[in-house]
C-alpha distance (Angstrom), angle and dihedral (degrees) to the residues before:
residue distance angle dihedral
X1 . . .
X2 3.70 . .
X3 3.78 111.8 .
X4 3.76 121.9 -151.9
X5 3.68 130.5 -161.2
X6 3.74 128.3 -167.4
X7 3.79 111.0 -156.4
X8 3.76 122.0 -141.2
X9 3.76 115.2 -102.5
X10 3.77 113.4 -107.1
X11 3.81 119.7 -104.5
X12 3.80 91.4 -113.9
X13 3.83 91.3 56.5
X14 3.80 92.2 45.3
X15 3.82 90.3 52.5
X16 3.73 92.0 50.0
X17 3.90 89.5 50.3
X18 3.71 91.9 48.7
X19 3.84 92.9 50.8
X20 3.78 92.4 47.1
X21 3.76 93.5 49.4
X22 3.77 91.2 48.1
X23 3.79 92.6 48.1
X24 3.80 90.5 50.6
X25 3.77 92.4 49.9
X26 3.84 92.8 48.4
X27 3.88 91.4 45.6
X28 3.76 91.4 51.8
X29 3.80 92.8 46.4
X30 3.93 91.6 49.0
X31 3.70 89.2 49.3
X32 3.72 91.8 53.9
X33 3.81 94.4 46.1
X34 3.77 90.9 46.3
X35 3.82 88.8 61.4
X36 3.75 89.7 48.7
X37 3.71 93.1 46.6
X38 3.78 118.4 145.0
X39 3.91 133.1 -165.4
X40 3.76 94.3 -65.7
X41 3.79 100.4 17.0
X42 3.79 134.4 -89.5
X43 3.76 123.0 -118.1
X44 3.81 133.4 -166.5
X45 3.82 91.3 -81.6
X46 3.84 102.0 51.3
X47 3.75 121.4 134.9
X48 3.84 97.6 -86.8
X49 3.81 113.4 121.9
X50 3.70 118.5 -97.9
X51 3.87 95.4 1.2
X52 3.78 92.5 126.8
X53 3.76 95.2 46.0
X54 3.78 93.1 80.3
X55 3.74 99.8 47.8
X56 3.86 95.6 102.2
X57 3.74 88.6 55.2
X58 3.77 91.3 49.9
X59 3.83 93.8 50.5
X60 3.75 106.0 86.3
X61 3.82 92.4 -175.8
X62 3.82 92.1 60.2
X63 3.81 90.2 47.6
X64 3.75 90.7 50.6
X65 3.78 93.7 51.8
X66 3.86 90.1 55.7
X67 3.87 96.0 52.9
X68 3.86 97.5 80.3
X69 3.78 141.7 -38.5
X70 3.83 92.8 -90.1
X71 3.74 92.6 52.1
X72 3.75 89.9 46.3
X73 3.78 92.6 51.6
X74 3.77 95.0 45.2
X75 3.78 95.4 48.9
X76 3.77 94.3 40.9
X77 3.78 94.1 50.2
X78 3.85 96.0 49.2
X79 3.83 107.1 89.0
X80 3.74 94.8 -171.5
X81 3.72 88.5 66.4
X82 3.75 92.9 60.8
X83 3.76 106.1 59.8
X84 3.85 103.2 110.6
X85 3.79 117.7 69.7
X86 3.63 122.7 -177.2
X87 3.90 120.6 179.0
X88 3.75 131.6 -176.7
X89 3.80 130.6 -163.2
X90 3.76 87.1 -125.7
X91 3.80 89.7 73.9
X92 3.76 88.2 69.9
X93 3.72 116.3 -174.6
X94 3.79 88.9 -5.5
X95 3.78 90.1 71.2
X96 3.84 91.1 78.7
X97 3.73 93.8 53.7
X98 3.86 88.7 44.7
X99 3.80 90.0 56.6
X100 3.82 94.5 43.7
X101 3.84 90.9 50.9
X102 3.78 92.0 47.2
X103 3.88 92.7 47.9
X104 3.77 91.2 50.3
X105 3.80 96.4 48.9
X106 3.81 95.3 43.3
X107 3.84 89.4 62.2
X108 3.78 108.4 -173.1
X109 3.78 98.8 -22.7
X110 3.81 121.7 126.0
X111 3.92 109.4 -103.2
X112 3.74 138.8 -147.9
X113 3.77 112.5 -140.2
X114 3.79 128.1 -165.4
X115 3.88 118.8 178.5
X116 3.75 116.0 -177.2
X117 3.76 111.4 -170.3
X118 3.72 101.1 161.3
X119 3.81 124.7 130.8
X120 3.86 122.7 161.9
X121 3.76 88.7 -142.4
X122 3.76 89.0 69.0
X123 3.86 96.9 57.6
X124 3.74 113.5 107.9
X125 3.89 114.4 -160.0
X126 3.71 109.5 -124.2
X127 3.78 123.2 -176.3
X128 3.78 122.1 -146.9
X129 3.78 95.5 -119.5
X130 3.79 91.4 56.8
X131 3.80 91.2 50.9
X132 3.80 91.6 50.1
X133 3.83 92.8 48.8
X134 3.80 91.0 41.7
X135 3.76 86.8 -151.9
X136 3.75 101.5 100.1
X137 3.82 112.9 120.5
X138 3.80 106.8 -134.9
X139 3.84 123.6 -152.2
X140 3.81 111.7 -95.9
X141 3.77 121.6 -103.7
X142 3.76 115.5 -89.9
X143 3.77 121.3 -118.6
X144 3.75 90.2 -109.3
X145 3.71 92.3 53.2
X146 3.84 93.0 47.7
X147 3.82 90.1 49.9
X148 3.85 92.1 46.5
X149 3.85 87.8 53.2
X150 3.83 90.6 52.5
X151 3.86 90.3 52.2
X152 3.76 92.8 45.4
X153 3.83 92.1 50.2
X154 3.84 89.2 52.1
X155 3.80 94.5 50.0
X156 3.83 94.3 45.6
X157 3.88 90.8 49.7
X158 3.85 90.9 48.7
X159 3.84 91.5 49.0
X160 3.86 94.8 41.1
X161 3.74 89.6 62.2
X162 3.83 85.2 66.4
X163 3.80 97.0 42.1
X164 3.73 90.2 129.7
X165 3.84 87.9 69.1
X166 3.84 96.3 49.7
X167 3.81 109.5 118.8
X168 3.81 97.3 163.8
X169 3.87 127.0 10.9
X170 3.77 125.6 -175.2
X171 3.75 123.6 177.3
X172 3.86 121.7 -178.8
X173 3.77 119.2 -175.7
X174 3.80 140.7 166.0
X175 3.77 99.4 -171.3
X176 3.79 116.9 84.9
X177 3.84 89.7 -152.8
X178 3.82 91.7 52.1
X179 3.85 89.4 46.2
X180 3.81 94.8 53.1
X181 3.80 91.5 42.7
X182 3.85 93.6 54.0
X183 3.83 92.1 44.1
X184 3.77 93.6 50.4
X185 3.82 91.5 48.5
X186 3.85 89.6 51.4
X187 3.84 87.2 51.2
X188 3.70 95.8 61.5
X189 3.80 120.9 106.1
X190 3.80 114.4 -96.4
X191 3.81 131.8 -160.3
X192 3.79 86.4 -134.4
X193 3.78 125.7 53.2
X194 3.86 121.4 -132.7
X195 3.72 90.2 -108.5
X196 3.72 99.0 154.1
X197 3.82 102.6 40.6
X198 3.80 109.2 121.5
X199 3.89 102.2 157.1
X200 3.79 123.2 45.9
X201 3.83 120.2 175.7
X202 3.85 118.3 176.1
X203 3.66 112.5 178.2
X204 3.84 125.4 -177.8
X205 3.81 100.8 -179.9
X206 3.82 145.3 175.4
X207 3.75 90.6 23.7
X208 3.79 133.6 109.5
X209 3.80 90.9 -145.6
X210 3.77 124.5 78.9
X211 3.74 132.9 -148.9
X212 3.82 106.3 -111.3
X213 3.82 126.7 -171.4
X214 3.77 111.2 -115.0
X215 3.88 124.4 -141.3
X216 3.70 110.2 -85.1
X217 3.74 97.9 15.2
X218 3.81 118.0 132.8
X219 3.74 120.2 -117.9
X220 3.77 126.1 -117.0
X221 3.75 119.7 -69.9
X222 3.87 97.4 3.2
X223 3.79 113.8 -146.4
X224 3.87 92.0 16.8
X225 3.78 132.3 110.6
X226 3.80 98.3 -168.5
X227 3.82 115.7 -167.4
X228 3.71 93.4 -117.7
X229 3.77 114.0 175.0
X230 3.81 101.3 171.0
X231 3.79 119.4 40.1
X232 3.80 126.5 176.9
X233 3.84 122.8 -178.0
X234 3.78 108.8 -179.5
X235 3.80 112.4 177.4
X236 3.80 89.5 -11.4
X237 3.85 122.5 105.3
X238 3.77 120.9 -115.5
X239 3.89 88.4 -122.5
X240 3.83 90.2 80.0
X241 3.82 94.1 72.2
X242 3.85 106.3 47.9
X243 3.81 119.4 -136.9
X244 3.78 89.2 -118.5
X245 3.86 91.9 55.6
X246 3.78 91.3 60.0
X247 3.77 120.1 78.2
X248 3.72 132.2 -158.2
X249 3.89 89.1 -92.0
X250 3.84 92.6 84.5
X251 3.91 110.0 111.3
X252 3.73 103.0 156.7
X253 3.81 123.9 48.6
X254 3.91 129.8 170.3
X255 3.73 124.5 177.0
X256 3.84 128.1 -174.5
X257 3.76 111.8 179.4
X258 3.79 139.1 134.8
X259 3.74 113.5 -148.3
X260 3.81 91.0 -164.7
X261 3.75 88.9 69.6
X262 3.87 94.2 62.9
X263 3.78 114.1 139.1
X264 3.80 127.5 -131.3
X265 3.82 115.7 -69.3
X266 3.76 93.6 10.5
X267 3.70 122.5 132.2
X268 3.78 92.4 -86.4
X269 3.86 118.9 165.6
X270 3.78 107.6 33.0
X271 3.84 95.3 66.7
X272 3.83 91.9 120.4
X273 3.76 91.9 48.9
X274 3.84 91.6 50.6
X275 3.72 92.5 45.0
X276 3.86 91.2 50.8
X277 3.77 91.2 49.4
X278 3.85 89.1 50.9
X279 3.79 93.5 47.3
X280 3.84 92.1 44.1
X281 3.83 91.2 66.2
X282 3.76 96.1 50.9
X283 3.74 101.6 85.1
X284 3.85 93.3 155.7
X285 3.80 97.7 48.2
X286 3.73 111.6 141.3
X287 3.83 104.3 175.3
X288 3.79 127.3 28.9
X289 3.87 128.4 -178.8
X290 3.76 117.6 -178.9
X291 3.92 116.2 -174.2
X292 3.84 93.3 174.3
X293 3.78 138.4 128.2
X294 3.85 113.1 -142.7
X295 3.77 131.4 169.5
X296 3.88 92.3 -139.9
X297 3.77 144.8 -16.9
X298 3.72 101.8 -152.3
X299 3.89 99.8 158.2
X300 3.77 140.8 130.6
X301 3.79 121.4 -79.0
X302 3.80 113.4 -65.8
X303 3.86 119.5 -157.9
X304 3.74 117.7 -149.4
X305 3.92 96.9 168.7
X306 3.83 95.4 172.3
X307 3.77 101.6 39.3
X308 3.85 107.4 131.9
X309 3.78 103.6 170.1
X310 3.84 130.6 33.2
X311 3.73 127.3 -177.1
X312 3.87 124.2 -176.0
X313 3.78 124.6 -173.9
X314 3.86 115.6 174.8
X315 3.75 144.4 132.9
X316 3.83 89.0 -144.9
X317 3.84 94.5 49.7
X318 3.78 93.2 129.3
X319 3.84 90.5 53.3
X320 3.76 100.6 54.2
X321 3.80 106.4 3.1
X322 3.81 92.7 73.2
X323 3.78 91.3 54.4
X324 3.81 90.1 43.6
X325 3.84 92.1 56.5
X326 3.76 90.0 44.9
X327 3.84 97.5 47.5
X328 3.77 100.7 37.3
X329 3.80 118.9 78.2
X330 3.87 111.0 -149.5
X331 3.84 107.6 167.4
X332 3.89 92.9 163.5
X333 3.80 96.9 47.5
X334 3.77 111.5 131.8
X335 3.77 106.0 154.2
X336 3.85 121.9 54.3
X337 3.80 124.7 179.9
X338 3.74 119.8 -175.6
X339 3.85 127.4 -176.7
X340 3.86 124.8 178.9
X341 3.81 117.8 -153.3
X342 3.81 99.5 176.1
X343 3.72 116.6 165.7
X344 3.84 97.8 -148.2
X345 3.79 126.4 59.1
X346 3.81 91.8 -134.6
X347 3.82 97.2 51.2
X348 3.77 110.5 125.1
X349 3.79 134.5 -140.4
X350 3.89 92.6 -178.6
X351 3.73 93.9 121.8
X352 3.80 94.8 46.0
X353 3.78 93.1 52.0
X354 3.77 90.3 44.7
X355 3.80 91.2 57.3
X356 3.90 89.8 48.1
X357 3.80 88.2 53.0
X358 3.83 91.2 50.3
X359 3.86 91.5 49.9
X360 3.83 92.3 52.9
X361 3.91 88.5 49.9
X362 3.77 100.7 43.7
X363 3.83 132.2 109.1
X364 3.79 89.2 -97.2
X365 3.85 98.3 31.2
X366 3.77 128.8 -158.4
X367 3.83 105.7 -104.1
X368 3.84 111.3 -164.0
X369 3.72 128.9 -173.9
X370 3.83 94.3 -168.6
X371 3.80 132.4 25.6
X372 3.90 120.0 -169.7
X373 3.86 117.3 -173.9
X374 3.84 122.0 -175.3
X375 3.73 127.3 -177.3
X376 3.74 93.7 -1.5
X377 3.86 96.4 121.4
X378 3.87 98.5 100.9
X379 3.82 99.3 42.8
X380 3.85 107.8 58.8
X381 3.77 143.1 55.9
X382 3.76 123.4 -132.0
X383 3.76 95.4 -120.1
X384 3.80 94.4 55.7
X385 3.73 91.8 45.4
X386 3.75 91.5 47.0
X387 3.78 90.7 60.7
X388 3.79 89.5 51.3
X389 3.78 92.2 50.5
X390 3.81 93.9 47.0
X391 3.86 92.3 54.3
X392 3.79 92.8 49.6
X393 3.79 96.2 79.2
X394 3.81 98.6 160.5
X395 3.83 99.9 49.3
X396 3.77 109.2 124.5
X397 3.74 100.5 173.1
X398 3.80 127.5 42.5
X399 3.81 126.0 -179.1
X400 3.86 122.6 -168.6
X401 3.76 100.2 -170.9
X402 3.79 129.0 -160.1
X403 3.81 118.7 -77.5
X404 3.89 106.5 -160.5
X405 3.86 106.4 -105.9
X406 3.75 95.1 -4.8
X407 3.80 126.7 89.5
X408 3.82 125.4 -143.1
X409 3.73 94.9 -117.4
X410 3.78 93.6 130.0
X411 3.81 96.3 44.5
X412 3.80 91.3 50.5
X413 3.78 93.7 45.6
X414 3.76 89.5 59.4
X415 3.83 86.8 64.7
X416 3.78 90.3 72.0
X417 3.71 117.7 90.4
X418 3.78 116.8 -116.6
X419 3.76 91.2 -136.4
X420 3.73 140.8 7.3
X421 3.73 94.0 -93.4
X422 3.76 115.1 117.3
X423 3.79 93.3 -140.3
X424 3.78 89.0 61.6
X425 3.77 93.7 59.9
X426 3.80 109.5 122.5
X427 3.81 114.1 -128.1
X428 3.77 92.3 1.5
X429 3.84 92.2 -172.8
X430 3.88 95.0 50.3
X431 3.77 113.4 137.1
X432 3.78 104.6 159.1
X433 3.77 125.0 43.0
X434 3.79 124.5 -174.1
X435 3.82 112.7 -174.7
X436 3.79 134.1 172.4
X437 3.75 130.2 -160.1
X438 3.82 101.0 3.1
X439 3.90 123.6 132.5
X440 3.79 113.7 -103.6
X441 3.84 89.3 -126.3
X442 3.81 89.3 66.2
X443 3.84 94.9 44.2
X444 3.85 88.4 50.8
X445 3.86 88.8 51.6
X446 3.83 90.9 49.1
X447 3.80 92.4 50.8
X448 3.78 93.5 46.8
X449 3.86 93.4 47.4
X450 3.81 92.2 49.9
X451 3.83 91.2 47.9
X452 3.78 91.7 51.8
X453 3.85 91.5 48.3
X454 3.87 95.3 50.1
X455 3.75 92.2 -107.4
X456 3.77 102.8 108.6
X457 3.87 122.9 173.1
X458 3.77 121.2 -117.5
X459 3.76 98.7 -165.0
X460 3.77 131.3 24.0
X461 3.84 126.1 -172.7
X462 3.77 116.9 -176.7
X463 3.81 142.2 177.2
X464 3.80 114.8 -170.7
X465 3.80 132.7 -152.5
X466 3.73 113.1 -107.8
X467 3.90 116.1 -89.8
X468 3.77 97.4 33.9
X469 3.85 100.9 94.4
X470 3.90 111.4 128.0
X471 3.73 126.6 170.3
X472 3.88 88.0 -142.0
X473 3.73 91.5 64.8
X474 3.72 93.9 48.5
X475 3.75 88.6 54.5
X476 3.73 92.4 50.0
X477 3.77 93.7 52.7
X478 3.84 90.9 48.3
X479 3.85 86.6 53.0
X480 3.73 92.6 54.4
X481 3.80 90.9 47.6
X482 3.69 91.1 54.5
X483 3.74 96.7 51.6
X484 3.73 90.8 48.5
X485 3.86 102.3 -112.7
X486 3.80 89.2 117.0
X487 3.80 117.0 38.4
X488 3.82 92.0 -165.2
X489 3.76 140.5 -3.9
X490 3.77 125.3 -154.0
X491 3.78 128.2 -171.9
X492 3.79 127.9 -162.0
X493 3.81 131.3 -170.8
X494 3.75 108.9 -112.9
X495 3.80 90.1 -151.7
X496 3.74 95.8 55.4
């Protein structure tokens, strides 16, 4: 009789298998969630029904610990396997034990933390007039929200004792009470500085209120200068992280905050000054996104020598954006994204665009590779914009984004030359055009004119107003594609 013996896999091979399986599970999950991505990004605990129910099946580590005692011991005693912690409010009181187990098993490793404490039931509608009067009586917190706040406080305190091991920290909330509670706990003095923290994302979402910073309140991580490279403040004022707290390591910054929603006794008024102080310390900043509404930005010169990409979204862009462009030096800026969200149809951005024109025609001109304009259709005339386009000789990509009920006829018309002279060709280096809500006849004219003036497009992405479909235009585009003037053409349904 021939005997056979199957030897047990070595611990090193088992660990390799565990890590590969976990990475594949996480990659598949990230790929799925990326397809479902919303405005600020979905995660595994968003509000879809049943999304949390399958978490245990997706966690390869938990599965491995349940196979046998040997596997449990091996996985539990390997700190490098326990570096990613994700906690949801749906865990309730068990969230604290989850955090403690994770901290114990991760040993001294740097850790990545995601806390998702967002529930649509906790959102209290607040109208701006009530906030301004500060006399509106808001509904009391529900028992569920109060208990969730207790659990969140316990988890934050447990994790804050290990703040020196934080490598990435993401907190997403919908309750204003939970937000303030978490921010206050992270503003307490700690024996250990946050010396390893490189990514900090604080998101207060789906709520008309915003987390202001009250007079006399300490800033986050007092006494620390964490090496943060990626900072996101969504619905949370930039006064929470002090300018002295941030080092020159910061390369990516996004802020979404409406100063008009400040609460009574908050540090209302000097927002622009605090923002300029914050930006003035970020000499290595590469990307900056400001979704803010300020009244002014009258400050001293700010130098952002390495800023490569700037995005501004504001309904008061003409009030403060003009001064921002004038006072901030950005010699390395190559990508500019602008979105107007004005409330009144007669609001003007004339001064803002005039400053942009001056920057492109100065002794040290602004030289962009990409320009993206959203909601500009109702604010500009073709002649003024044509001057701007003509001066932007190095722009390769232009986006004329949608603007609610208005099409981009004026913005697209400015792409046509005013004469047959080559030097009058707007955006002479343009290779990619993305345009929404423009009749096909005008797009066809733009393509033909650029072809005749030796400035053919390579890529064209279009979305057309309803009622402008013609077979003739489709044939014309196919012809351009075949002769190589357009490398690709893409069409989208504007009603989708």
